[in-house]
N, C-alpha and C positions, 0 to 999 in steps of 0.2 A: 504494500500500500504506500502511495506517495503522500507524504505530509508536506504541504506547501508552506512556505514562509512569506511573511509580509515584507514591506519595504525595509531596505537596509539589513536584510537577514533576520529581522525580528520574528519571533513566533507569531501565531495567529493573533490578530487584534487590529482594531482600527486606530489610525493616527499614531502609530508607533507604540501602542499599549500592548505589552506582552500578555498572552493568554496561555494558561496551562491547558493545552488541548485535551489531554487525557482527563484532567480534573473536570473540565467543562463538559466533556462527553459523559463522564460519570454522573454528573448532576442531571444532564439531559435524559439519560436512560432511566435513572432512578425516579425522576419526576414523572416520566411517561408511564412507568410501571405502576405507580401509586395514584396517578391522577391528581397529585397535590404537591405544591412546592414545600409545604410544611412537613408532610409525612415523607415525601421523597428525599428531602434534604436530611432529615433525621436518619433515614435508612442508609444514606450515603455517608453518614458521620460528618456532616457539615451543617453550618447554620443556614436558616432559610434565606437570609440576606446574601450569603455567599453563593448559594445555589442560584438565586435570582440573577446575581451579577454575571455568573458564568454562562448561564443560558442566554442572557441578554447579549453577552459578548459574541457568542456563536451566531445569534440572529443578526447582529450588526455586521459580522464578517460575511455571512452568507447572503445578506440582503433580503432575507425572507424570514417570516415568523415561524417558529417551531410549535408554538402553543397558542391556542385561544384561551385567554385567562378570564375567569369569572371570580366572583367573591369566594366560591367554595372549591373550585376545581380548575385543573389545567388540562385542556383537551388538545390532543395533537392535531395540527393542521395537516392537510394532504402532503405538504412539503416535509413536515415533521415525520410523517409516517414513512416517507421515502428515505429519509436520512437515518431513521432508527436502526435498521439492520447494519448499516455501515458503522455507526457509532458503537454498536455492540461488538462488532468484529474488532474494532480498534481497541476496545477495553480488553477483549480476550487476548489480543496480541500483547498488550502492555502487561497483563498479568503473567503471561508466559515468559516475557522478557525478565520481569522481576524474579520469577521463580528460578530461571536459568542463571541469573546473576547471583542469587543466593547460593545455588548449588555449586557454581564455579568457585565462590569464595570458600566453600567447605571442602572442595576437592583437595586432597593432599598434594603437596609439592614433594616429589621425589628428588632428594638432594644427596649426591654422593660426596662423602666427607672423608678426610684422612683417618686411617686407623690409629693414629697417634693421639687423637683427641680423647681426653679423659671422659669417663662416664658422667662426671659432674658437669664438665663443660658442655657435653652434648645435651644434657638435661636442661641446662640454662638456655641453650640455643633453642630448643623446642619450646620452652616456656616463653622466651622472648618472642618467638614467632606467633604464638597464640595470642599474646597481648597485642600484636599487630594485625590480628585477624587472619593469620595464615596457619595452616596445618602442615607440618613437615613430616615426611616419611623418609627417614634417613637410611642411606646405604653406606655402610662403613667399608672402605676398600683401600688397597694399596694404590700407588700412583698409576701403574699401567692399567689396572682394572677400572679406575675412575675414568680414564681416557676412553676405554672401550665402552663403558656404560653410557657416556654422553654421545659417543659416535654412533652407537646403535639405537639411540634414543630410548634406552631403558629407564633413564632418569630425565627429569625436566631441567636439572642444572647440576653442575659438579664443580668442586674446588680442585683445580688442576695444579700440578707441580710445574712451576715455570722458573726461569732465571730471575733473580731479584730485580734486575732492571726492567722486567716486564710485569712485575707483581703489583697487585693491589695490597696484599698483606705480606709482610716479611717477618720471619722468625729467626733471630740470631742463633747460630750454632757454635758450640765449643766442645771442649773435652771435659768429661766428668770422671772423677776417681772416687774410690771408696774412702780414701784418706785425704785430708787437706794437704795439697801439694806445697803450701807455704810460699807460693809465688802468685803474682797477679795475672800472669799469662803462662800458658803451657806451650813450649816450643817442641816441635816434632824432633828436632835434631838431638834433644836430650834423651830420646828413646833409642838412639843408635847404639848398637852393641860395640864395645871396645874389645881389645885383645884380652883384657883381664876380667871382662864381664862374665859372671857365672849365673846359672839359672836360665829359665826360659826368657825369650825376648818378650817385652811388653807389647801387647797388640792394641790396635784401635778398632773397635767394633762399629760397624755401620749397620743400622737398622734398615728394613725394607723401604721406609719412607724416604731415606736419603740415598738409596741406590738408584739415582737418576744421573744422567750425563752431566748436568751443570754443577753437581756436587761431587760425584764420584771421580770424574776425570781430572779436575784440577787437584783434588786431594791425592790422587794417584801420582800425578806429576810432582807434587810436593814431596810425597814419600820418597820417590826416586831421587829427587834433587838433594835431599838431606841424607841420603845413604841408608835408608831403612830397608830391611828385607821385605820381599813381596808379601810374605805371610804375616807381616806385622799390620797389614791392613786387611781386616777380615769382615766378611758379610755374614750377618746373623739371620737366622730364619725368622725371628720376630724380636720385638723389643724386650720381652720378658727374658728370652734366652740370652740376649746381649747383656742386660742388666745383671743377670745371675753370674755371668763370667766376670764382670767387673767387681761384684760384691765379694767374690771368693778368691780373686787374684789381684795382681797389680795392674791389670789391664785398664783401658780407658774406653769410654763410650762417647761417640759423637752424638750430641743431643742438644735440645733446647734447655734453657734455664728451668723452665717449668717441669720438664721431664726429670731433670736432675733432682729438683726438690721432691718430686713424687717418690723417688727411690732413695732419698736421703743421701745423695751424692754431692761431692764438692765440684762445682762447675767453674771452669775458667775459659776465657776466649783463647783461640789459637794464636800463638805469637807471630808466626811467619805470614799469615794471610787471614782475611776475614771470609767467613762462610755463613750462608743464610739459606733457609728454605724460602722459596717464593711461591705465592698462591694467587691465582687469578680465577675468576668465575667464568665458566662457560655455560651457555644455556641454549635450548632448542628454539626459543622465541627471542627475537631481537631486543625487546624491551625488558625482558626479565632480569638481566644482570643489574641494571640500574635500579630496578625495583627492589631486588634483594639487598643490594648494597645500602640503599637508603633506609630500608626498614630494619635490616639485620646486621649491618656492617660492624657495629660494636660487639654484638653477641658472637659473630664469627671470629672476630679478633680475639676475644676472650677464649673461645673454644680452641683456637690454634695456638694460644700461648704467646700472642703478639704483645710486645711492649710498645705502647703508643697507638694512635689512631691509624686506620687504613689510609692508603694514598688515593684520594678520590679522583685524581687526574688520570690515572692509568686506565686504559681501555680493557674491555673484557676480551677473553679469548674466543675466537670464532669457532 
């Protein structure tokens, strides 16, 4: 159905007066069903004066009377009888539109998130979404799996691992040990075995979330540059396994400050270079990333363990 507009793009109404077309038709239909402005207005949950004004606005716009008014009743004119079925159809369409809008708001957003997010952080994210009128259905997954989920459109949006210069959210990475190292920074070259070194070489454990090219490759190059053995950079099956190795040995865990706190480890930045996890939002619909960042940016940052606000100027990942 085509809903025409008046001069200068204004909705229905004479001389630039905006008219609520749906509300006016609701008054028209209700009055016609009850044959009375007083009873019809009450049934439509509006005052008699509002119903009268809305019907009068329709009549002014159409240039024809819809009712013959008497002291006790309102009787449809022939023009009014012709317009009544169309008005009823418009109300039906409007009701369907409102129902679909409400259903769309209740529809869960499937969002793929990193498996390093804590249970408490994820709970706060879901709760924050509810306060914004959004229902989240979270899919916890490793980096490669999150990419596949959004590529195959199994989720509506995903937090993808990207290089820090492409990221909306960045999480600093450093090395965590079971004992306080007594220094402000941990340098990889201090892990190099000397001729008189005894015992096993200390390893740096990488968890699956950091087994991505923009973290793993420069860390591998740094390992080689400072003379560490290849086996001193080890990939763990999961975070729990990596943390367990660190807790019972002198090994180190590449992790965020929040993860170190969760395992009661001492965290220090890496001395030779800076490392960080980067995250950007990818979505199946063009407008969704901006919507999620606006409504949930702070909750996502909290969930990821970000220090400071997200970077609003960075674009989403296509």
